[in-house]
C-alpha positions as CSV (number, residue, x, y, z in Angstrom):
1,M,-21.4,15.0,-72.6
2,D,-18.8,12.3,-72.1
3,L,-19.9,9.3,-70.0
4,A,-16.5,9.3,-68.2
5,T,-17.6,12.5,-66.5
6,F,-20.1,10.5,-64.4
7,L,-19.2,6.8,-64.8
8,D,-16.2,5.5,-62.9
9,R,-14.3,2.3,-63.8
10,Q,-15.4,0.8,-60.5
11,S,-19.0,1.5,-61.3
12,V,-19.2,-1.2,-64.0
13,L,-20.8,-4.4,-62.8
14,V,-20.4,-7.6,-64.8
15,D,-22.5,-10.8,-64.6
16,L,-24.8,-9.3,-62.0
17,E,-27.2,-12.1,-61.1
18,V,-30.8,-11.0,-60.4
19,A,-34.2,-12.5,-61.1
20,S,-36.4,-9.5,-61.4
21,K,-36.6,-5.7,-61.9
22,K,-37.1,-5.2,-58.2
23,Q,-34.2,-7.4,-57.3
24,L,-32.0,-5.5,-59.9
25,L,-32.9,-2.1,-58.5
26,Q,-32.2,-3.3,-55.0
27,A,-28.8,-4.7,-56.0
28,L,-27.9,-1.4,-57.7
29,A,-29.2,0.6,-54.7
30,D,-27.1,-1.6,-52.4
31,R,-24.0,-0.9,-54.5
32,V,-24.6,2.9,-54.3
33,G,-25.2,2.7,-50.6
34,G,-22.0,0.8,-50.2
35,T,-20.1,3.8,-51.5
36,K,-21.7,6.1,-48.8
37,L,-22.7,8.4,-51.7
38,L,-26.4,8.1,-50.9
39,D,-28.6,6.0,-48.6
40,Q,-29.4,2.7,-50.3
41,R,-33.1,2.8,-49.2
42,D,-33.5,6.3,-50.7
43,V,-31.9,5.2,-54.0
44,F,-34.2,2.2,-54.2
45,N,-37.3,4.0,-53.3
46,T,-36.7,6.9,-55.7
47,V,-35.8,4.7,-58.6
48,F,-38.5,2.2,-57.9
49,Q,-41.1,5.0,-57.7
50,R,-39.8,6.4,-61.1
51,E,-40.3,2.9,-62.6
52,K,-43.9,3.0,-61.4
53,L,-44.5,6.0,-63.6
54,G,-43.3,4.1,-66.7
55,S,-40.6,1.6,-67.5
56,T,-37.2,2.9,-68.3
57,G,-36.6,-0.1,-70.4
58,V,-35.8,1.7,-73.7
59,G,-35.7,-1.4,-75.9
60,G,-33.0,-3.6,-77.4
61,G,-32.3,-5.2,-74.0
62,V,-31.4,-1.9,-72.5
63,A,-32.8,0.0,-69.5
64,I,-31.8,3.4,-68.0
65,P,-33.4,3.7,-64.6
66,H,-32.8,7.1,-63.1
67,G,-33.6,9.4,-60.2
68,K,-32.9,12.8,-58.7
69,F,-31.6,13.4,-55.2
70,Q,-31.4,16.6,-53.2
71,S,-28.3,15.5,-51.3
72,L,-26.3,14.7,-54.5
73,D,-23.8,17.2,-55.8
74,R,-22.9,15.6,-59.1
75,I,-24.3,13.2,-61.7
76,V,-23.3,9.6,-61.0
77,G,-23.7,6.5,-63.1
78,Y,-23.5,2.7,-62.7
79,L,-23.5,0.2,-65.6
80,A,-24.6,-3.4,-65.0
81,K,-24.3,-6.3,-67.4
82,L,-26.7,-8.9,-66.2
83,R,-25.8,-12.6,-66.2
84,Q,-29.3,-13.4,-67.6
85,P,-31.8,-11.1,-69.1
86,I,-34.8,-10.2,-67.0
87,E,-38.3,-8.9,-67.7
88,F,-38.4,-5.2,-67.3
89,D,-41.6,-4.1,-69.0
90,A,-39.5,-2.5,-71.7
91,L,-41.0,-0.6,-74.6
92,D,-40.4,-3.4,-77.0
93,D,-41.3,-6.1,-74.4
94,A,-37.8,-7.6,-74.8
95,P,-36.0,-8.7,-71.6
96,V,-33.2,-6.5,-70.4
97,D,-29.5,-7.4,-69.9
98,L,-27.8,-4.0,-69.9
99,V,-28.8,-1.5,-67.3
100,F,-27.4,2.0,-66.8
101,L,-28.4,3.6,-63.5
102,L,-28.2,7.4,-63.6
103,L,-28.4,9.4,-60.4
104,A,-28.5,13.2,-60.6
105,P,-28.8,16.2,-58.3
106,E,-32.3,17.6,-57.8
107,D,-31.3,20.7,-59.7
108,A,-29.4,19.0,-62.6
109,G,-32.0,20.0,-65.2
110,A,-30.5,20.1,-68.6
111,D,-27.4,18.2,-67.6
112,H,-29.6,15.3,-66.4
113,L,-31.3,15.2,-69.8
114,K,-28.0,15.5,-71.7
115,A,-26.6,12.5,-69.7
116,L,-29.7,10.4,-70.4
117,S,-29.4,11.3,-74.1
118,R,-25.7,10.4,-74.2
119,I,-26.3,7.1,-72.5
120,A,-29.2,6.2,-74.9
121,R,-27.0,7.1,-77.9
122,V,-24.1,4.9,-76.7
123,L,-26.4,2.0,-75.9
124,R,-28.2,2.3,-79.2
125,D,-25.0,1.6,-81.2
126,P,-25.4,-2.1,-82.2
127,N,-21.7,-2.7,-82.7
128,R,-20.8,-1.2,-79.3
129,V,-23.6,-3.1,-77.5
130,A,-22.5,-6.4,-79.2
131,Q,-19.0,-5.8,-77.9
132,I,-20.3,-5.0,-74.4
133,R,-22.4,-8.2,-74.4
134,A,-19.4,-10.2,-75.6
135,S,-17.1,-8.9,-72.9
136,S,-16.8,-10.2,-69.3
137,D,-14.2,-7.7,-68.3
138,A,-15.5,-4.6,-66.4
139,S,-12.5,-2.5,-67.4
140,A,-13.0,-3.3,-71.1
141,I,-16.7,-2.5,-70.9
142,Y,-15.9,0.8,-69.3
143,D,-13.5,1.6,-72.2
144,L,-16.2,0.6,-74.7
145,V,-18.9,2.9,-73.2
146,T,-16.6,5.9,-72.6
147,E,-14.7,5.9,-75.9
148,A,-15.3,8.8,-78.2
149,P,-18.0,8.2,-80.8
150,A,-17.0,7.5,-84.4
151,S,-18.6,10.8,-85.5
152,N,-18.7,14.3,-84.0
153,A,-22.5,14.1,-83.8
154,A,-22.4,13.4,-80.0
């Protein structure tokens, strides 16, 4: 699954300034709410409740918060590069500075899992992550995360 199918160029946020996980999730929910795609309170509550089940901080400074929504008709993603890393209760206890918010329809099932897997694969590539962290241009970061992988193992 190609990230460009659910990540728009306008959905990449650079130098997002937040001080906590809760503040980050609120900022992302506000961004989604601003598009009129979903209600910002619903996004925040759903993703925040998911975080209470266990952190989506997957390690290496990366988090992939996600949630499912009955009123959504397609998978949607937002990528945020934070100005400063924040504590996220990640699996490796490292602070997080790259966050990919994934929103999916309630009945997305396998497509939701494929999208999560693809995001994790892209954000596990140390060269690509280093390039993302080195860039301050949202369009360039979009190109980095949506470019085809070097191998056909995607």
